[in-house]
C-alpha positions in Angstrom: -17.9 -2.0 24.2 -16.1 0.1 26.9 -15.9 3.8 26.4 -13.0 4.8 24.2 -11.5 7.1 26.9 -11.7 4.4 29.5 -9.9 2.0 27.2 -7.0 4.4 26.8 -6.5 4.6 30.5 -4.9 1.2 30.2 -1.2 1.5 29.3 -1.2 -1.5 26.9 -4.3 -0.2 25.1 -2.6 3.2 24.8 0.3 1.4 23.1 -2.1 -0.3 20.7 -3.5 3.1 19.8 0.0 4.6 19.3 0.9 1.8 17.0 -2.4 2.4 15.1 -1.4 6.0 14.6 2.2 4.9 13.6 0.8 2.7 10.8 -1.3 5.6 9.5 1.8 7.9 9.6 3.8 5.3 7.8 1.1 5.0 5.1 1.2 8.7 4.6 5.0 8.7 4.3 4.9 6.0 1.6 2.1 7.5 -0.5 4.1 9.6 -2.9 6.9 7.0 -3.2 4.3 4.3 -4.1 2.2 6.6 -6.4 5.2 7.7 -8.5 6.5 4.1 -8.7 3.1 2.9 -10.0 2.9 5.6 -12.6 6.4 4.7 -13.8 5.5 1.0 -13.9 2.4 1.8 -16.0 4.4 3.9 -18.4 7.1 1.3 -18.7 4.7 -1.5 -19.5 3.1 0.3 -22.3 6.4 1.6 -23.7 7.7 -2.0 -23.8 4.5 -3.4 -25.4 4.5 -0.7 -28.1 8.2 -1.4 -28.9 7.8 -5.2 -28.7 4.7 -5.2 -31.0 6.0 -2.4 -33.2 2.8 -0.4 -32.5 2.9 3.4 -32.7 3.3 4.8 -29.3 0.1 6.3 -28.0 -2.1 3.7 -29.7 -5.2 3.1 -27.5 -7.6 0.2 -27.1 -11.1 0.9 -25.7 -12.7 -2.3 -26.9 -11.3 -5.1 -24.8 -13.3 -6.1 -21.7 -11.8 -7.7 -18.7 -13.9 -10.8 -19.0 -12.6 -11.4 -22.5 -9.0 -11.1 -21.4 -9.2 -13.0 -18.1 -11.3 -16.0 -19.1 -9.9 -19.5 -19.8 -10.1 -18.9 -23.6 -9.1 -15.3 -23.9 -9.9 -13.4 -27.0 -6.8 -11.7 -28.5 -6.7 -7.9 -28.5 -7.2 -6.6 -32.1 -4.6 -4.0 -31.4 -2.1 -6.5 -29.9 -2.0 -4.5 -26.7 -4.2 -5.8 -23.9 -3.3 -9.4 -24.0 0.4 -8.5 -23.9 -0.2 -6.1 -20.9 -2.1 -9.0 -19.2 0.9 -11.2 -19.7 3.4 -8.6 -18.4 1.3 -7.7 -15.3 1.2 -11.4 -14.4 4.9 -11.7 -14.8 5.6 -8.7 -12.6 3.4 -9.9 -9.8 5.7 -11.5 -7.1 3.2 -14.4 -6.6 2.0 -14.6 -10.2 -1.5 -14.1 -8.9 -2.8 -10.7 -9.9 -6.2 -9.6 -8.5 -7.8 -9.3 -12.0 -11.3 -8.8 -10.5 -10.1 -5.4 -9.1 -9.4 -3.8 -12.4 -11.2 -2.3 -15.4 -9.6 0.3 -17.7 -5.8 -0.4 -18.0 -4.9 2.2 -20.6 -6.7 5.2 -19.2 -5.5 4.8 -15.6 -2.3 3.6 -14.1 -4.2 2.9 -10.9 -6.3 0.2 -12.6 -3.1 -1.7 -13.3 -2.0 -1.0 -9.8 -5.1 -2.6 -8.3 -3.9 -5.9 -9.8 -1.3 -5.9 -7.0 -3.8 -5.2 -4.2 -5.6 -7.9 -2.2 -8.5 -9.3 -4.1 -11.1 -8.3 -1.5 -12.1 -4.8 -0.6 -10.2 -2.7 -3.1 -12.2 -2.8 -6.3 -13.6 0.7 -5.8 -10.3 2.3 -4.8 -9.3 5.3 -6.9 -5.7 6.0 -5.7 -3.2 5.8 -2.8 -5.1 8.3 -0.7 -8.1 6.0 -0.2 -5.9 2.9 0.1 -5.2 1.7 3.7 -1.9 0.7 5.2 -2.3 -2.9 4.4 -3.1 -2.1 0.7 0.0 0.2 0.3 2.3 -2.4 1.8 0.8 -5.2 -0.2 1.4 -3.2 -3.4 5.0 -2.9 -2.5 5.3 -6.6 -1.8 3.5 -7.8 -4.9 4.8 -5.4 -7.5 8.3 -6.4 -8.6 8.9 -2.8 -9.9 9.6 -1.7 -6.3 12.5 -4.2 -6.0 14.6 -1.6 -7.8 13.9 1.0 -5.2 14.4 -1.0 -2.0 17.6 -2.5 -0.5 16.1 -5.8 0.5 14.3 -8.7 -1.3 10.7 -7.7 -1.3 9.3 -11.2 -1.6 11.1 -12.6 1.4 8.5 -13.5 4.1 10.9 -12.1 6.7 11.5 -8.8 5.0 10.7 -5.5 6.6 7.7 -5.2 4.3 6.3 -8.5 5.3 6.8 -7.6 9.0 5.1 -4.2 8.4 2.1 -6.0 6.8 1.9 -8.2 9.9 1.9 -5.1 12.1 -1.1 -3.7 10.2 -3.0 -6.9 10.6 -2.1 -7.0 14.3 -3.5 -3.5 14.8 -6.8 -4.4 13.1 -7.3 -7.8 14.7 -5.6 -7.7 18.1 -8.2 -9.4 20.3 -7.7 -7.1 23.3 -6.5 -3.9 21.6 -3.5 -4.2 23.9 0.3 -4.3 23.2 3.2 -4.4 25.7 5.9 -1.8 25.8 8.5 -4.2 24.4 6.3 -5.3 21.5 5.4 -1.7 20.7 9.1 -0.7 20.5 9.8 -3.7 18.2 6.9 -2.7 15.9 8.0 1.0 15.8 11.5 0.0 14.8 10.1 -2.1 11.9 8.2 0.9 10.6 11.2 3.2 11.0 13.4 0.7 9.2 11.0 0.7 6.2 10.8 4.4 6.1 14.5 4.8 6.3 15.5 2.2 3.8 18.8 3.5 2.4 18.2 2.9 -1.3 15.6 5.6 -1.9 13.3 6.2 1.0 16.0 7.7 3.2 16.2 10.6 0.6 12.4 10.9 0.3 11.1 14.0 2.2 7.7 12.6 2.9 9.1 9.3 4.2 11.5 11.2 6.5 8.8 13.5 7.8 6.8 10.3 8.7 9.9 8.8 10.4 10.3 12.0 12.5 6.7 11.9 13.5 6.8 8.3 14.5 9.8 9.1 16.8 7.8 12.0 18.3 4.8 9.7 18.8 6.9 7.0 20.5 8.0 9.6 23.0 4.5 10.9 23.5 5.3 14.2 21.8 2.2 15.0 19.7 3.3 18.3 18.2 3.0 16.8 14.7 -0.8 16.6 15.2 -1.1 20.4 15.6 -1.3 23.0 12.8 -2.4 21.8 9.4 -3.0 18.2 10.2 -6.7 18.3 10.3 -7.0 15.7 7.5 -4.8 13.3 9.5 -7.0 13.7 12.6 -10.2 13.2 10.7 -8.9 10.1 9.0 -7.5 8.7 12.2 -10.9 9.2 13.8 -12.7 7.5 11.0 -10.4 4.5 11.0 -10.5 4.2 14.8 -14.3 4.1 14.6 -14.3 1.5 12.0 -12.0 -0.8 14.1 -14.1 -0.3 17.2 -17.3 -1.1 15.4 -15.7 -4.5 14.6 -15.5 -5.3 18.3 
């Protein structure tokens, strides 16, 4: 593998690296929005189950195991909770195919419910949005119907800005030559900005708007946003970059 610095001397490879950073910035800008949405989704599901089953709010089940709920002949939850949650999660998945193998303790953690909307491979050990990559964050938003209420476009549309953003993430990770033309880079940056500036909610979200500002600075080669208190961003960028280059 050629030396990293030598690779960046090529303009198109520099474009690829800028897009790589832009995806990371976008992920950061969406974290709070996604996290708060998933917490609300978890709360809403249990509130609806308690009301539907006429169970006292706050009732907990610690006996059901995933293998008993997800098998071909599931055993009913003795509290009347877990099997109903299972049904509602499946109903709220855009493709009706939750990643059941990702999840364990539904009641104790909203994130365990959230992992049902992540891809089935590589996310079982994730503990929250902070250690979920760009592809995972975007996949959550595509698959969980709850986010439809917070976005101005139809999330399940294969041509939606979310689907395009997911495609950009895949391109960054799997581009054969780690090279992108100026025109393609501009197109991809515009997709990420369109997502972050969606008028329904994200346009009023401070974190999303900070990310949009930083992406514009990055596009113009102004890296001032990487100075100051952005040590965590730099460390994470370095770790992700090393991971991708090891795949080469």
